[in-house]
MDTraj code that builds the backbone (N, CA, C; nanometers):
import mdtraj as md
import numpy as np

residues = "UNK UNK UNK UNK UNK UNK UNK UNK UNK UNK UNK UNK UNK UNK UNK UNK UNK UNK UNK UNK UNK UNK UNK UNK UNK UNK UNK UNK UNK UNK UNK UNK UNK UNK UNK UNK UNK UNK UNK UNK UNK UNK UNK UNK UNK UNK UNK UNK UNK UNK UNK UNK UNK UNK UNK UNK UNK UNK UNK UNK UNK UNK UNK UNK UNK UNK UNK UNK UNK UNK UNK UNK UNK UNK UNK UNK UNK UNK UNK UNK UNK UNK UNK UNK UNK UNK UNK UNK UNK UNK UNK UNK UNK UNK UNK UNK UNK UNK UNK UNK UNK UNK UNK UNK UNK UNK UNK UNK UNK UNK UNK UNK UNK UNK UNK UNK UNK UNK UNK UNK UNK UNK UNK UNK UNK UNK UNK UNK UNK UNK UNK UNK UNK UNK UNK UNK UNK UNK UNK UNK UNK UNK UNK UNK UNK UNK UNK UNK UNK UNK UNK UNK UNK UNK UNK UNK UNK UNK UNK UNK UNK UNK UNK UNK UNK UNK UNK UNK UNK UNK UNK UNK UNK UNK UNK UNK UNK UNK UNK UNK UNK UNK UNK UNK UNK UNK UNK UNK UNK UNK UNK UNK UNK UNK UNK UNK UNK UNK UNK UNK UNK UNK UNK UNK UNK UNK UNK UNK UNK".split()
xyz = np.array([
    [1.7744, 0.0847, -2.4111],
    [1.6666, 0.0849, -2.2828],
    [1.6709, 0.1833, -2.2334],
    [1.5673, 0.2406, -2.1859],
    [1.5721, 0.3213, -2.1302],
    [1.5849, 0.3369, -1.9702],
    [1.6555, 0.3979, -1.8845],
    [1.6441, 0.3907, -1.7575],
    [1.5507, 0.4285, -1.6980],
    [1.4904, 0.3192, -1.5693],
    [1.4128, 0.3314, -1.5020],
    [1.4298, 0.4010, -1.3626],
    [1.2639, 0.4576, -1.3795],
    [1.2782, 0.5699, -1.2701],
    [1.2388, 0.5108, -1.1154],
    [1.2925, 0.5489, -1.0172],
    [1.2946, 0.4821, -0.8723],
    [1.1521, 0.5589, -0.7641],
    [1.1063, 0.6705, -0.8216],
    [0.9934, 0.7654, -0.7391],
    [0.8667, 0.6758, -0.7682],
    [0.7950, 0.6796, -0.6374],
    [0.6731, 0.5795, -0.6099],
    [0.5909, 0.6612, -0.5278],
    [0.4614, 0.6817, -0.6068],
    [0.3929, 0.8624, -0.4908],
    [0.2801, 0.8371, -0.4418],
    [0.2285, 0.8094, -0.3527],
    [0.0713, 0.7876, -0.3308],
    [-0.0201, 0.9211, -0.3139],
    [-0.1350, 0.9338, -0.3335],
    [-0.2087, 1.0337, -0.3375],
    [-0.2364, 1.0562, -0.2305],
    [-0.2949, 1.1952, -0.2140],
    [-0.3764, 1.2601, -0.0848],
    [-0.4890, 1.1544, -0.0695],
    [-0.4983, 1.1040, 0.0572],
    [-0.6397, 1.0864, 0.1129],
    [-0.7537, 1.1242, 0.0555],
    [-0.7070, 1.2680, 0.1379],
    [-0.8352, 1.3417, 0.1451],
    [-0.8627, 1.4222, -0.0514],
    [-0.8081, 1.3913, -0.1377],
    [-0.8516, 1.4485, -0.2181],
    [-0.9623, 1.4283, -0.3311],
    [-1.0023, 1.5482, -0.3751],
    [-1.1074, 1.5402, -0.4566],
    [-1.0609, 1.5178, -0.6300],
    [-1.0502, 1.4007, -0.6359],
    [-0.9988, 1.3006, -0.7762],
    [-1.0073, 1.3829, -0.8875],
    [-1.0930, 1.4568, -0.9179],
    [-1.1463, 1.5055, -1.0310],
    [-1.0235, 1.6097, -1.0256],
    [-1.0391, 1.7139, -0.9142],
    [-0.9749, 1.8239, -0.9426],
    [-0.7605, 1.7510, -0.8954],
    [-0.7395, 1.6513, -0.8635],
    [-0.6375, 1.6421, -0.8415],
    [-0.5938, 1.5499, -0.9711],
    [-0.6328, 1.5263, -1.0683],
    [-0.6043, 1.4418, -1.2138],
    [-0.4800, 1.5873, -1.2985],
    [-0.5435, 1.6517, -1.3380],
    [-0.4580, 1.7260, -1.3806],
    [-0.3857, 1.7645, -1.2947],
    [-0.3145, 1.7812, -1.1838],
    [-0.2029, 1.8110, -1.1018],
    [-0.0892, 1.6965, -1.0809],
    [-0.1857, 1.5467, -1.0703],
    [-0.0859, 1.4475, -1.0828],
    [-0.0937, 1.4216, -1.2371],
    [-0.1229, 1.4396, -1.3332],
    [-0.0845, 1.5085, -1.4948],
    [0.0496, 1.5581, -1.5028],
    [0.0276, 1.6659, -1.4337],
    [0.1434, 1.7533, -1.4845],
    [0.2495, 1.7121, -1.4029],
    [0.2867, 1.6349, -1.3075],
    [0.3509, 1.5610, -1.2448],
    [0.4440, 1.4927, -1.3065],
    [0.3354, 1.3817, -1.3968],
    [0.3856, 1.2755, -1.4511],
    [0.4152, 1.3111, -1.5877],
    [0.4236, 1.4150, -1.6776],
    [0.4559, 1.4524, -1.7538],
    [0.6083, 1.5003, -1.7254],
    [0.6357, 1.5657, -1.5931],
    [0.6932, 1.6563, -1.5776],
    [0.8293, 1.5873, -1.5219],
    [0.8260, 1.4520, -1.4198],
    [0.9083, 1.3729, -1.3493],
    [0.8432, 1.2374, -1.3703],
    [1.0342, 1.1548, -1.3833],
    [0.9528, 1.0328, -1.4084],
    [0.9359, 0.9704, -1.2985],
    [0.8315, 0.9023, -1.3020],
    [0.7986, 0.7872, -1.1656],
    [0.7431, 0.7083, -1.2007],
    [0.7530, 0.5578, -1.0987],
    [0.7821, 0.3988, -1.2055],
    [0.6252, 0.3737, -1.0681],
    [0.5590, 0.4363, -1.0171],
    [0.4162, 0.3409, -0.9841],
    [0.3182, 0.5033, -0.9191],
    [0.2138, 0.4911, -0.8916],
    [0.1293, 0.5479, -0.8225],
    [0.0379, 0.4758, -0.7455],
    [0.0411, 0.5099, -0.5881],
    [-0.0590, 0.4274, -0.5502],
    [-0.1623, 0.5345, -0.5108],
    [-0.3279, 0.4750, -0.5470],
    [-0.4260, 0.5089, -0.4940],
    [-0.4941, 0.4719, -0.3763],
    [-0.4875, 0.5951, -0.2893],
    [-0.5454, 0.5694, -0.1290],
    [-0.6281, 0.6314, -0.0816],
    [-0.7143, 0.6267, -0.0059],
    [-0.8434, 0.6859, -0.0083],
    [-0.9049, 0.6399, 0.1757],
    [-0.9803, 0.7177, 0.2062],
    [-0.9775, 0.7059, 0.3919],
    [-1.0642, 0.5549, 0.3623],
    [-1.0299, 0.5080, 0.4908],
    [-1.0832, 0.3656, 0.5284],
    [-1.1919, 0.3366, 0.5181],
    [-1.2969, 0.4896, 0.5491],
    [-1.4657, 0.4302, 0.5338],
    [-1.5166, 0.4410, 0.3866],
    [-1.3747, 0.4778, 0.2752],
    [-1.4369, 0.4715, 0.1357],
    [-1.5055, 0.3486, 0.1066],
    [-1.5930, 0.3913, -0.0090],
    [-1.7392, 0.2684, -0.0335],
    [-1.6517, 0.2584, -0.1831],
    [-1.7181, 0.1622, -0.2418],
    [-1.6458, 0.0710, -0.4134],
    [-1.6862, 0.2142, -0.4329],
    [-1.8003, 0.2824, -0.4887],
    [-1.8191, 0.3854, -0.5564],
    [-1.6986, 0.5013, -0.5244],
    [-1.7000, 0.5093, -0.4426],
    [-1.5563, 0.6149, -0.3994],
    [-1.4227, 0.5605, -0.5188],
    [-1.3867, 0.4078, -0.4347],
    [-1.2808, 0.3742, -0.5660],
    [-1.2580, 0.3931, -0.6948],
    [-1.4243, 0.3530, -0.7282],
    [-1.4158, 0.3255, -0.8798],
    [-1.3779, 0.4952, -0.9189],
    [-1.5134, 0.5810, -0.8294],
    [-1.4648, 0.7578, -0.9044],
    [-1.3665, 0.7470, -0.8849],
    [-1.2386, 0.7796, -0.7745],
    [-1.0927, 0.8114, -0.8046],
    [-0.9867, 0.6749, -0.8777],
    [-1.0078, 0.6018, -0.9169],
    [-0.9813, 0.5634, -1.0079],
    [-1.0248, 0.5602, -1.1704],
    [-1.1059, 0.5839, -1.2122],
    [-1.1769, 0.6363, -1.3103],
    [-1.1247, 0.7889, -1.3436],
    [-1.0626, 0.8620, -1.2785],
    [-1.0295, 0.9601, -1.2609],
    [-0.8373, 1.0102, -1.3008],
    [-0.7753, 0.8790, -1.2386],
    [-0.6680, 0.8820, -1.2586],
    [-0.5412, 0.7808, -1.3260],
    [-0.6808, 0.6903, -1.3722],
    [-0.5873, 0.5563, -1.4503],
    [-0.5451, 0.6245, -1.5528],
    [-0.6757, 0.6846, -1.6429],
    [-0.5820, 0.7699, -1.8041],
    [-0.4758, 0.8254, -1.7850],
    [-0.4601, 0.9290, -1.6601],
    [-0.3636, 0.9819, -1.6599],
    [-0.2261, 0.9124, -1.6074],
    [-0.2607, 0.7993, -1.5384],
    [-0.1457, 0.7058, -1.5134],
    [-0.0975, 0.6340, -1.6556],
    [-0.1440, 0.5920, -1.6992],
    [-0.1059, 0.5178, -1.8092],
    [-0.1124, 0.5814, -1.9938],
    [-0.1793, 0.7252, -1.9679],
    [-0.1247, 0.8229, -2.0319],
    [0.0338, 0.8174, -2.0486],
    [0.0864, 0.8364, -1.9345],
    [0.2123, 0.8745, -1.9128],
    [0.3241, 0.7526, -1.8626],
    [0.2613, 0.5980, -1.9019],
    [0.2923, 0.5183, -1.8667],
    [0.3330, 0.4745, -1.7230],
    [0.2626, 0.4655, -1.6298],
    [0.2992, 0.4770, -1.5091],
    [0.2191, 0.3699, -1.4402],
    [0.2399, 0.2714, -1.3858],
    [0.1611, 0.1783, -1.2778],
    [0.0508, 0.2534, -1.2232],
    [-0.0492, 0.2200, -1.2246],
    [-0.1492, 0.2540, -1.0833],
    [-0.2044, 0.1419, -1.0118],
    [-0.1236, 0.1435, -0.8700],
    [-0.2299, 0.0350, -0.7910],
    [-0.2947, 0.0944, -0.6775],
    [-0.3994, -0.0225, -0.6039],
    [-0.4475, 0.0622, -0.5105],
    [-0.4111, 0.0161, -0.3795],
    [-0.4590, 0.0599, -0.2677],
    [-0.4262, -0.0159, -0.1452],
    [-0.5580, -0.1164, -0.1344],
    [-0.5108, -0.2023, -0.0753],
    [-0.6174, -0.2804, -0.0382],
    [-0.6773, -0.3606, -0.0702],
    [-0.7659, -0.2754, -0.1694],
    [-0.8635, -0.3841, -0.2290],
    [-0.8735, -0.4574, -0.3660],
    [-0.7831, -0.5806, -0.3486],
    [-0.7105, -0.6371, -0.4516],
    [-0.8711, -0.6511, -0.5288],
    [-0.9767, -0.7079, -0.4989],
    [-1.0752, -0.7276, -0.5498],
    [-1.1298, -0.6563, -0.6960],
    [-1.1196, -0.5178, -0.6599],
    [-1.0948, -0.4221, -0.7102],
    [-1.0167, -0.4217, -0.8311],
    [-0.9077, -0.4618, -0.8559],
    [-0.7920, -0.4408, -0.9223],
    [-0.8632, -0.5054, -1.0930],
    [-0.9053, -0.5625, -1.1145],
    [-0.9743, -0.6535, -1.2312],
    [-1.0858, -0.5879, -1.2732],
    [-1.1858, -0.4917, -1.2063],
    [-1.3186, -0.4539, -1.2277],
    [-1.2570, -0.3200, -1.3048],
    [-1.1695, -0.2616, -1.2422],
    [-1.1136, -0.1058, -1.2722],
    [-0.9917, -0.0800, -1.3716],
    [-0.9430, -0.1944, -1.4215],
    [-0.8246, -0.1993, -1.5354],
    [-0.7097, -0.1676, -1.4546],
    [-0.6916, -0.1790, -1.3043],
    [-0.5666, -0.0915, -1.2071],
    [-0.4654, -0.2123, -1.2759],
    [-0.3471, -0.1561, -1.1859],
    [-0.2261, -0.2421, -1.2892],
    [-0.1934, -0.3562, -1.1331],
    [-0.2448, -0.3341, -1.0344],
    [-0.2078, -0.3829, -0.9352],
    [-0.2601, -0.3570, -0.7827],
    [-0.2105, -0.4161, -0.7117],
    [-0.2826, -0.4019, -0.5216],
    [-0.1057, -0.3598, -0.4223],
    [-0.1429, -0.2736, -0.3527],
    [-0.0561, -0.2571, -0.2011],
    [-0.1382, -0.2583, -0.1255],
    [-0.0944, -0.4686, -0.0645],
    [-0.1530, -0.4729, 0.0652],
    [-0.0958, -0.4170, 0.1881],
    [-0.1258, -0.2949, 0.2580],
    [-0.0934, -0.2202, 0.3911],
    [-0.1373, -0.3130, 0.5046],
    [-0.2373, -0.3617, 0.5154],
    [-0.3222, -0.3769, 0.6291],
    [-0.2885, -0.5045, 0.6974],
    [-0.2133, -0.5670, 0.5853],
    [-0.1211, -0.7722, 0.6574],
    [-0.2514, -0.8193, 0.7185],
    [-0.4049, -0.7937, 0.6824],
    [-0.4723, -0.9091, 0.6911],
    [-0.4935, -1.0324, 0.6346],
    [-0.4775, -0.9967, 0.4625],
    [-0.4813, -1.0624, 0.3844],
    [-0.3541, -1.1407, 0.3356],
    [-0.3339, -1.3188, 0.2836],
    [-0.2548, -1.3515, 0.2416],
    [-0.2150, -1.3090, 0.1405],
    [-0.0631, -1.2753, 0.0964],
    [-0.0434, -1.2268, -0.0193],
    [-0.0209, -1.3804, -0.1289],
    [-0.0340, -1.4997, -0.0706],
    [-0.0299, -1.5721, -0.1782],
    [-0.1695, -1.6689, -0.2703],
    [-0.2677, -1.5725, -0.1462],
    [-0.4271, -1.6212, -0.2359],
    [-0.4556, -1.4961, -0.2806],
    [-0.4017, -1.3514, -0.2743],
    [-0.4337, -1.2135, -0.3543],
    [-0.3109, -1.2791, -0.4986],
    [-0.1831, -1.3080, -0.4756],
    [-0.1496, -1.3344, -0.6280],
    [-0.2134, -1.4455, -0.7116],
    [-0.2713, -1.5488, -0.6304],
    [-0.3774, -1.6616, -0.7071],
    [-0.4624, -1.5975, -0.7938],
    [-0.5101, -1.5055, -0.6702],
    [-0.6506, -1.4123, -0.7843],
    [-0.6336, -1.3483, -0.8853],
    [-0.4553, -1.2655, -0.8835],
    [-0.4915, -1.1378, -0.9673],
    [-0.3891, -1.1917, -1.0703],
    [-0.3201, -1.3291, -1.0659],
    [-0.2470, -1.3985, -1.1736],
    [-0.0503, -1.3681, -1.1354],
    [0.0053, -1.3482, -1.2266],
    [0.1597, -1.2974, -1.2199],
    [0.1521, -1.1319, -1.3238],
    [0.0460, -1.0935, -1.3978],
    [0.0524, -1.0265, -1.4888],
    [0.0298, -0.8666, -1.3703],
    [-0.0233, -0.8442, -1.2817],
    [-0.0410, -0.7666, -1.1999],
    [0.0525, -0.7473, -1.0950],
    [0.0822, -0.5930, -1.0611],
    [0.1698, -0.6243, -0.9349],
    [0.0933, -0.6390, -0.7876],
    [0.1773, -0.6869, -0.6968],
    [0.1160, -0.7151, -0.5443],
    [0.2500, -0.7087, -0.4788],
    [0.2245, -0.6167, -0.4368],
    [0.3488, -0.5195, -0.3313],
    [0.2720, -0.5185, -0.2063],
    [0.3681, -0.5288, -0.1174],
    [0.3144, -0.5380, 0.0549],
    [0.3658, -0.4631, 0.1443],
    [0.3390, -0.3909, 0.2846],
    [0.4206, -0.3153, 0.3452],
    [0.4544, -0.4054, 0.5070],
    [0.5769, -0.4151, 0.4841],
    [0.6460, -0.5111, 0.6389],
    [0.6533, -0.3899, 0.7624],
    [0.6192, -0.2660, 0.7602],
    [0.6895, -0.1794, 0.8689],
    [0.8274, -0.1778, 0.8648],
    [0.8678, -0.2688, 1.0330],
    [1.0325, -0.2125, 1.0288],
    [1.0743, -0.3295, 1.0626],
    [1.0025, -0.4391, 0.9832],
    [1.0615, -0.6123, 1.0409],
    [1.1025, -0.6694, 0.9455],
    [1.2359, -0.7263, 0.9588],
    [1.2977, -0.8023, 0.8519],
    [1.2263, -0.9414, 0.7846],
    [1.1662, -0.9913, 0.9571],
    [1.1211, -1.1237, 0.8796],
    [1.0252, -1.0830, 0.8393],
    [0.8874, -0.9763, 0.8623],
    [0.7769, -0.9717, 0.7930],
    [0.8527, -0.9177, 0.6404],
    [0.9093, -0.8338, 0.6189],
    [0.9563, -0.8768, 0.4758],
    [1.0067, -0.9652, 0.4192],
    [1.0238, -1.0851, 0.5061],
    [1.0880, -1.2373, 0.4106],
    [0.9874, -1.3008, 0.3605],
    [0.9218, -1.2764, 0.4921],
    [0.8139, -1.3692, 0.4498],
    [0.6947, -1.3230, 0.3484],
    [0.6744, -1.1463, 0.3219],
    [0.6217, -1.1404, 0.2427],
    [0.6778, -1.1531, 0.0602],
    [0.8146, -1.1396, 0.0711],
    [0.8735, -1.1766, -0.0160],
    [0.9384, -1.3562, -0.0678],
    [0.8882, -1.3833, 0.0073],
    [0.9036, -1.5317, -0.0059],
    [0.7266, -1.6294, -0.0817],
    [0.6526, -1.4880, -0.0016],
    [0.5054, -1.5501, -0.0544],
    [0.4992, -1.5053, -0.2127],
    [0.5806, -1.3855, -0.3040],
    [0.5812, -1.3805, -0.4100],
    [0.5638, -1.1942, -0.4178],
    [0.5891, -1.1536, -0.3359],
    [0.5272, -0.9765, -0.3497],
    [0.6321, -0.9324, -0.4580],
    [0.6081, -0.8485, -0.5308],
    [0.6493, -0.8059, -0.6365],
    [0.8059, -0.7072, -0.5872],
    [0.7419, -0.6146, -0.4711],
    [0.8173, -0.5527, -0.3945],
    [0.7689, -0.5135, -0.2094],
    [0.8532, -0.5225, -0.1335],
    [0.8390, -0.5047, -0.0003],
    [0.8528, -0.3236, 0.0399],
    [0.7486, -0.2786, 0.1273],
    [0.7881, -0.1667, 0.1789],
    [0.8394, -0.1354, 0.3365],
    [0.8912, -0.0478, 0.3741],
    [0.9165, -0.0553, 0.4776],
    [0.8843, 0.0960, 0.5384],
    [0.8549, 0.1034, 0.6487],
    [0.7958, 0.2397, 0.6893],
    [0.7604, 0.2248, 0.8672],
    [0.7509, 0.3493, 0.8710],
    [0.8303, 0.5074, 0.8528],
    [0.9730, 0.4935, 0.8310],
    [0.9561, 0.5311, 0.7497],
    [1.1310, 0.6077, 0.7466],
    [1.1716, 0.7213, 0.8729],
    [1.0401, 0.8278, 0.8385],
    [1.0486, 0.9312, 0.9186],
    [0.9793, 0.9363, 1.0707],
    [0.9015, 1.0253, 1.0869],
    [0.8253, 1.0476, 1.2194],
    [0.7502, 0.9156, 1.2046],
    [0.7829, 0.8647, 1.3727],
    [0.6959, 0.7517, 1.3788],
    [0.5320, 0.7506, 1.3998],
    [0.4938, 0.6847, 1.3809],
    [0.3248, 0.6680, 1.3420],
    [0.2696, 0.7105, 1.2339],
    [0.3549, 0.7712, 1.1603],
    [0.3343, 0.7916, 0.9681],
    [0.2609, 0.7260, 0.9545],
    [0.2554, 0.5730, 0.9578],
    [0.2350, 0.4576, 0.8782],
    [0.1310, 0.3746, 0.9920],
    [0.1096, 0.4569, 1.1197],
    [-0.0005, 0.4019, 1.1986],
    [0.1508, 0.3233, 1.3452],
    [0.2453, 0.2923, 1.2936],
    [0.3548, 0.2304, 1.3421],
    [0.4360, 0.3366, 1.4706],
    [0.4936, 0.2297, 1.5844],
    [0.5822, 0.3088, 1.6269],
    [0.7347, 0.3299, 1.6568],
    [0.7614, 0.1993, 1.5443],
    [0.9156, 0.1921, 1.5161],
    [0.9397, 0.2086, 1.3642],
    [1.0896, 0.3130, 1.4030],
    [1.0901, 0.3880, 1.2476],
    [1.1730, 0.2392, 1.1730],
    [1.1734, 0.2720, 1.0252],
    [1.2764, 0.1783, 0.9468],
    [1.3801, 0.2576, 0.9340],
    [1.4969, 0.2145, 0.9876],
    [1.6281, 0.2237, 0.9949],
    [1.7289, 0.2242, 0.8761],
    [1.7947, 0.3180, 0.8358],
    [1.8869, 0.2876, 0.7348],
    [1.9538, 0.1679, 0.7299],
    [1.9716, 0.0826, 0.8162],
    [2.0814, -0.0581, 0.8213],
    [1.9079, -0.1375, 0.7814],
    [1.8270, -0.1519, 0.7793],
    [1.7245, -0.2111, 0.7663],
    [1.7430, -0.2271, 0.5849],
    [1.7222, -0.1175, 0.5513],
    [1.7110, -0.0932, 0.4057],
    [1.9008, -0.1686, 0.3194],
    [2.0051, -0.1087, 0.3781],
    [2.1163, -0.1927, 0.3633],
    [2.1001, -0.3362, 0.3629],
    [2.0905, -0.3861, 0.4840],
    [2.0996, -0.5086, 0.4201],
    [1.9305, -0.6082, 0.4157],
    [1.8881, -0.5280, 0.3145],
    [1.7996, -0.5725, 0.2419],
    [1.8461, -0.5987, 0.0973],
    [1.8730, -0.5045, 0.0967],
    [1.9421, -0.4595, -0.0610],
    [2.0535, -0.5852, -0.0491],
    [2.1227, -0.6014, 0.0372],
    [2.2535, -0.7232, 0.0168],
    [2.2301, -0.8891, 0.0244],
    [2.0890, -0.8777, 0.0929],
    [2.0561, -0.9773, 0.1299],
    [1.9431, -1.0971, 0.0635],
    [1.8499, -0.9862, -0.0132],
    [1.6897, -1.0199, -0.0913],
    [1.6971, -0.9543, -0.2019],
    [1.6594, -1.0346, -0.2933],
    [1.6474, -0.9536, -0.4213],
    [1.5463, -0.8703, -0.4745],
    [1.4058, -0.9176, -0.3838],
    [1.2923, -0.8524, -0.4135],
    [1.3135, -0.7123, -0.3642],
    [1.2609, -0.6292, -0.4610],
    [1.3010, -0.4745, -0.4857],
    [1.2665, -0.3815, -0.3574],
    [1.2807, -0.3308, -0.2843],
    [1.2196, -0.2135, -0.1522],
    [1.1687, -0.0801, -0.1684],
    [1.0649, -0.0302, -0.0930],
    [1.0167, 0.0579, -0.1104],
    [1.0103, 0.1568, 0.0192],
    [1.0767, 0.2758, 0.0217],
    [1.1219, 0.3320, 0.1601],
    [0.9706, 0.4469, 0.1614],
    [0.9382, 0.4415, 0.2691],
    [0.7941, 0.5431, 0.2723],
    [0.7641, 0.5288, 0.3949],
    [0.6573, 0.6311, 0.4449],
    [0.6465, 0.7352, 0.5619],
    [0.7079, 0.8125, 0.6409],
    [0.6439, 0.9321, 0.5677],
    [0.7229, 1.1208, 0.5833],
    [0.8733, 1.0955, 0.5071],
    [0.8914, 1.0478, 0.4544],
    [1.0295, 1.0204, 0.3662],
    [1.0397, 1.1551, 0.3113],
    [1.1677, 1.2341, 0.3876],
    [1.1783, 1.3549, 0.3150],
    [1.2492, 1.3972, 0.2265],
    [1.3622, 1.4843, 0.1441],
    [1.4428, 1.4791, 0.0767],
    [1.5623, 1.4356, 0.1137],
    [1.6458, 1.4636, 0.2393],
    [1.7443, 1.4397, 0.3134],
    [1.7724, 1.2996, 0.3235],
    [1.5861, 1.2303, 0.3671],
    [1.6225, 1.0794, 0.3534],
    [1.5984, 1.0181, 0.2138],
    [1.5870, 1.0830, 0.1182],
    [1.6332, 1.0161, -0.0485],
    [1.7529, 0.9712, -0.0431],
    [1.8093, 1.1229, -0.0312],
    [1.9266, 1.1137, -0.0697],
    [2.0416, 0.9693, 0.0201],
    [1.9993, 0.9923, 0.1405],
    [2.0629, 0.8702, 0.2395],
    [2.0274, 0.7357, 0.2012],
    [1.9147, 0.7503, 0.1470],
    [1.9208, 0.5494, 0.1373],
    [1.8749, 0.5435, -0.0405],
    [1.9459, 0.6634, -0.0994],
    [1.9790, 0.6510, -0.2454],
    [2.0702, 0.4848, -0.2841],
    [2.1500, 0.3961, -0.2340],
    [2.2244, 0.3552, -0.2692],
    [2.1319, 0.1975, -0.2111],
    [2.0556, 0.2120, -0.1516],
    [2.0381, 0.0639, -0.0663],
    [1.8494, 0.0810, -0.1203],
    [1.7729, 0.1321, -0.0651],
    [1.6208, 0.1765, -0.0980],
    [1.6416, 0.1513, -0.2758],
    [1.5262, 0.0784, -0.3680],
    [1.5152, 0.0558, -0.4772],
    [1.4262, 0.1854, -0.5317],
    [1.3284, 0.1996, -0.4459],
    [1.1999, 0.3229, -0.4925],
    [1.2164, 0.3983, -0.3392],
    [1.1802, 0.4908, -0.3511],
    [1.1285, 0.5754, -0.2085],
    [0.9516, 0.6910, -0.3036],
    [0.9199, 0.6934, -0.1708],
    [0.8054, 0.7489, -0.1513],
    [0.8130, 0.8626, -0.1134],
    [0.7871, 0.9814, -0.1365],
    [0.8062, 1.0847, -0.1066],
    [0.6823, 1.1040, 0.0363],
    [0.6618, 1.2014, 0.1270],
    [0.5692, 1.2113, 0.1926],
    [0.4387, 1.3003, 0.1448],
    [0.3836, 1.2683, 0.2014],
    [0.2504, 1.3255, 0.1847],
    [0.2360, 1.4639, 0.2018],
    [0.3234, 1.5504, 0.2679],
    [0.3437, 1.7008, 0.2199],
    [0.4202, 1.7566, 0.0881],
    [0.4260, 1.6667, -0.0204],
    [0.4700, 1.7247, -0.1305],
    [0.3256, 1.8069, -0.2146],
    [0.2105, 1.7536, -0.1624],
    [0.0819, 1.7879, -0.2462],
    [0.0594, 1.9060, -0.1643],
    [0.1203, 1.9200, -0.0563],
    [0.0425, 2.0744, -0.0234],
    [0.1603, 2.2255, -0.1105],
    [0.2520, 2.1652, -0.1459],
    [0.3160, 2.2827, -0.1682],
    [0.2328, 2.3370, -0.2889],
    [0.2635, 2.4593, -0.3571],
    [0.2338, 2.5054, -0.4530],
    [0.2898, 2.4674, -0.5982],
    [0.3737, 2.4021, -0.6295],
    [0.4216, 2.3487, -0.7169],
    [0.4982, 2.1911, -0.7049],
    [0.3512, 2.0863, -0.6908],
    [0.4126, 1.9203, -0.6382],
    [0.5041, 1.9297, -0.7020],
    [0.5087, 1.9396, -0.8607],
    [0.6392, 1.8765, -0.9380],
    [0.7548, 1.9364, -0.9372],
    [0.7918, 2.0228, -0.8665],
    [0.9481, 2.0876, -0.8438],
    [0.9824, 2.0001, -0.7398],
    [0.9351, 2.0397, -0.6479],
    [0.9356, 1.9328, -0.5212],
    [0.9482, 1.7782, -0.5337],
    [0.8859, 1.7165, -0.6650],
    [0.9077, 1.6007, -0.6812],
    [1.0266, 1.5615, -0.7882],
    [1.0832, 1.6856, -0.8556],
    [1.1491, 1.6744, -0.9408],
    [1.3075, 1.6405, -0.8179],
    [1.2809, 1.7346, -0.7579],
    [1.4189, 1.7788, -0.6404],
    [1.4254, 1.5533, -0.6208],
    [1.3007, 1.5391, -0.5759],
    [1.3454, 1.3803, -0.5014],
    [1.4267, 1.3204, -0.6070],
    [1.3542, 1.3077, -0.7721],
    [1.3965, 1.2552, -0.8493],
    [1.5512, 1.3037, -0.8795],
    [1.6057, 1.3974, -0.8514],
    [1.7297, 1.4172, -0.8427],
    [1.8358, 1.3322, -0.7568],
    [1.7615, 1.3384, -0.6571],
    [1.8417, 1.2541, -0.5555],
    [1.8378, 1.0673, -0.5757],
    [1.7769, 1.0399, -0.6850],
    [1.7924, 0.8995, -0.6853],
    [1.7907, 0.8591, -0.8716],
    [1.9175, 0.8355, -0.8503],
    [1.9285, 0.8561, -0.9906],
    [1.8902, 0.6975, -1.1213],
    [1.8331, 0.7042, -1.2029],
    [1.7461, 0.6156, -1.2388],
    [1.8116, 0.4579, -1.2599],
    [1.7223, 0.3367, -1.2614],
    [1.8247, 0.2139, -1.2539],
    [1.8510, 0.2465, -1.3971],
    [1.9845, 0.1463, -1.4766],
    [2.0094, 0.1687, -1.6051],
    [1.9214, 0.0432, -1.6290],
])
top = md.Topology()
chain = top.add_chain()
for i, resn in enumerate(residues, 1):
    res = top.add_residue(resn, chain, resSeq=i)
    for name in ("N", "CA", "C"):
        top.add_atom(name, md.element.get_by_symbol(name[0]), res)
traj = md.Trajectory(xyz[None], top)
C-alpha cells in the first residue's frame, strides 16, 4: 500500500477556472496531494460553481485526488464532487451527513476552538480544520490556531486535523508531527512555479505510511 499524501490545497478565489485547470493539472502531476477544495467568492452563483467544477473535477480525478467544494453541499451530488467543506458554521453537520451519506467527504472548520472541533468530530466530520495558523484575519477570525491546539488534538482526538490559514513553509515544518493535513497559504498560486513551492511543503510533510 502506497503512502498517503498530507497536502490539502485550496483554489484561488478569483481564478479563471479554464486558465487555472492546466496549472492545477501540472501541480497534481508533480506533487502528491490528498485533496483540493474548490473555493469561489461569496456571491458566486450556481452557474459559476458548475463551470468551475466542470473544469477542475476531471483534473483532480485524473490524478486520483478528491475535490470538495465550500459550503454548498446540495451541489455535491449533481456535480459529481467528492464532498463538502463546511466553513460558514451555519449548517448542521449531521444534516449534511444524512443528505450526502457516508461515501462522501464532510469536513468542517472550527477556527481556533477545541470545543467547536470536538462538536464537529462528534457529529461525524471526516476531518476538522483549524486556523488561521498564520496572520489573523486570514480566515475571517481574530484568534490564531496555536501549535498546542494541534498537539492536544493529535493526542486526544482520532478525527484528522487540517492546518489552514496563511500557512507558510516554516509552519508546515513545525506542525508536521501534529497536524494530519496542511493547507499552504493562497500565496502559492502567485508564484511563477507553484508546483515547486508546493513540493517544498510536501517535503516538509512525510507521507502517512
